[in-house]
VEXKOL-69613 format. One line per field, with one value per residue (C-alpha): residue number from 1; residue in one letter; x, y, z. Coordinates in steps of 0.001 Angstrom, whole numbers, plus 500000, padded with zeros to 6 digits. Example, Ala and Ser with C-alpha at 12.3 -4.5 7.8 and 13.67 -1.06 7.14 Angstrom:
num = c(1|2) .
residuo = c(A|S) .
c1 = c(512300|513670) .
c2 = c(495500|498940) .
c3 = c(507800|507140) .
END
This chain:
num = c(1|2|3|4|5|6|7|8|9|10|11|12|13|14|15|16|17|18|19|20|21|22|23|24|25|26|27|28|29|30|31|32|33|34|35|36|37|38|39|40|41|42|43|44|45|46|47|48|49|50|51|52|53|54|55|56|57|58|59|60|61|62|63|64|65|66|67|68|69|70|71|72|73|74|75|76|77|78|79|80|81|82|83|84|85|86|87|88|89|90|91|92|93|94|95|96|97|98|99|100|101|102|103|104|105|106|107|108|109|110|111|112|113|114|115|116|117|118|119|120|121|122|123|124|125|126|127|128|129|130|131|132|133|134|135|136|137|138|139|140|141|142|143|144|145|146|147|148|149|150|151|152|153|154|155|156|157|158|159|160|161|162|163|164|165|166|167|168|169|170|171|172|173|174|175|176|177|178|179|180|181|182|183|184|185|186|187|188|189|190|191|192|193|194|195|196) .
residuo = c(M|A|G|L|S|D|T|N|A|C|T|E|D|E|D|R|I|F|I|T|S|N|G|S|L|L|G|P|L|C|P|K|T|Q|E|K|H|I|L|D|W|F|K|E|E|I|D|K|E|S|I|Y|D|Q|Y|I|S|L|P|I|S|G|S|S|S|I|E|E|C|I|E|K|F|Q|K|N|E|T|L|T|G|E|D|Q|P|F|C|E|S|C|Q|K|K|C|D|M|T|K|S|L|R|I|S|K|I|P|R|T|L|L|L|H|L|K|R|F|S|S|K|S|R|D|S|S|L|I|K|F|P|V|D|S|S|L|S|L|G|S|S|E|F|K|L|S|S|V|I|N|H|Q|G|K|S|T|S|S|G|H|Y|L|A|S|V|R|H|N|G|N|W|F|S|I|S|D|E|K|V|S|C|L|E|K|V|E|S|A|D|A|Y|V|L|F|Y|T|S|Q) .
c1 = c(071188|070426|067945|065185|061786|061645|064169|065080|064651|068043|069323|070552|074236|074097|075861|078587|081826|085476|086527|085473|083578|086123|088892|090743|091351|094844|097036|100393|102350|105867|107498|108037|106530|103126|102941|101740|099191|097656|097447|095895|093478|092575|091949|089750|087504|086809|086129|083518|081668|079503|080406|079501|075892|076807|078762|077727|079251|080035|080547|083600|083676|083915|084139|086999|085865|083866|081176|080571|080515|077815|075874|076001|075070|071734|071008|067623|068068|065361|065271|064045|064344|066399|066703|062953|061893|058895|055933|053803|050802|050808|052218|054581|057967|057455|059849|060727|062756|065250|066304|068832|068959|070913|067967|069916|073042|075279|078031|080593|080228|082006|082241|083417|084798|083939|087219|086781|084724|084848|087645|089686|090543|089739|092852|091394|092425|089208|089740|088209|088479|091287|091563|088425|084949|082661|078990|076189|072713|073122|075862|079550|082138|085810|088096|089311|091044|091480|091860|093935|094230|097346|096776|095100|092140|089958|091685|095242|096993|097742|095694|097017|095376|095917|094791|094549|095648|096000|095990|098817|098381|099960|100338|099678|100885|100949|102995|104687|103418|104986|104215|102288|102575|100026|096628|095001|095813|094505|094689|091929|089395|087273|086873|085846|084328|083224|080606|081708) .
c2 = c(873790|870120|867555|865298|866732|868786|871592|873247|877030|878806|880997|884422|883327|880540|882464|883726|881790|882665|883267|886668|886998|889470|886798|888987|886012|886709|889715|890263|887179|888588|888790|885614|887461|887481|883679|883278|886061|884378|881119|882641|884492|881405|879447|882400|882675|878774|878934|881796|880446|877373|875785|872250|872485|874437|871917|869286|865798|864488|860902|860569|856778|856432|860341|862129|865689|867890|868428|864633|864441|867191|865361|862059|863934|865218|861871|860289|857093|854317|852648|849072|845784|846123|849788|850499|853309|852972|854912|856711|856801|853028|851865|849620|849653|850828|851595|855194|857570|859608|862938|865428|868918|872027|874414|877514|878759|880149|882902|880417|876844|874120|870798|867842|864976|861633|859967|857557|854546|852423|850173|852415|855800|856688|858452|859154|862506|864575|867553|870881|874323|876220|879314|878988|879132|876416|876849|875798|876686|880341|881115|881103|880310|880942|878457|880387|877474|873611|871526|868621|865426|863298|859895|856710|857152|859949|859076|859621|861884|865489|868523|871263|874088|875647|879276|881902|885380|888271|885799|883597|880211|879371|876145|876381|873336|873875|877170|877003|879036|878438|879419|876710|875999|873267|873256|870083|866939|863508|864692|867483|866808|870119|872662|876263|878216|881839|883431|885921) .
c3 = c(603006|602010|603176|602261|601197|604554|604868|608040|608481|607856|610513|610017|610688|608095|605376|607819|607757|608776|605094|603863|600595|599091|599618|602290|604628|606134|607186|605441|605150|604648|608072|610054|613015|611262|611183|614762|614367|611186|612863|616059|613834|611914|615150|616690|613635|613576|617390|616837|613925|613785|610496|611136|609893|606835|604647|602134|602266|598778|597948|595817|595134|591304|590554|589115|589531|592100|589574|589269|593136|593256|590659|592489|595726|594005|592166|593142|595038|595210|598755|598431|600343|603502|602845|602935|605351|607620|606307|608906|606715|605636|609010|607179|605277|601633|598586|598489|596484|598274|596848|598188|596807|597609|598720|599466|598000|600628|600178|601246|599981|602015|600278|602398|600315|601767|601743|604730|605411|608484|606872|604422|602884|599311|598053|594566|593074|592600|590250|591338|589915|591366|589287|587270|588677|590114|588921|591203|589842|588853|591241|590457|593218|593546|595586|598779|600643|601143|604245|603447|605513|605429|607035|606728|609064|610591|614129|612845|610493|609936|608804|606507|604974|601554|601580|598778|599828|597325|594372|595728|597538|600890|602857|606519|608697|612431|612828|609446|606535|602958|599569|597579|593891|593515|595366|593930|595794|596734|600371|599814|602232|602577|599893|600770|597779|598098|595777|593182) .
END
């Protein structure tokens, strides 16, 4: 999906993800007995799909919205001095412009917010469209779910999911499913958008 001047060939399964394009993610949420079924289904779907090579990691430092993060991701960067790459043609280190572009728009767009560095966590609130669409190129996306991380580092903390089902938002924490009123949070870590 993203890369330097060379782009890898896309596999047939690249567009497939465990969130369906029609927004039908989970079964009925009313009875308490359904909670375990929902969580088991969610775990099963994650296990059978390879999503790790289908996301975009977005720098968030200094940004206040997901649109700004995407713009920063695609901004040209000149590599000079210590950052110069080795050029095979010249057989020496040279200045170079690095450019990342989204080369294929998937049905499901996974946006990873880079909150962690080796020393700290960036707890900035990054605004993202919840009920309106996110535009990327000529495609429109609607938010399906959010993975939130509560904690100070990648090695500690707790993950929760915010999931849209039949127009309502639910929070999933371990085996507890509850209604959710506010989706946007400074704990947002991975955003799942489906094309409309």
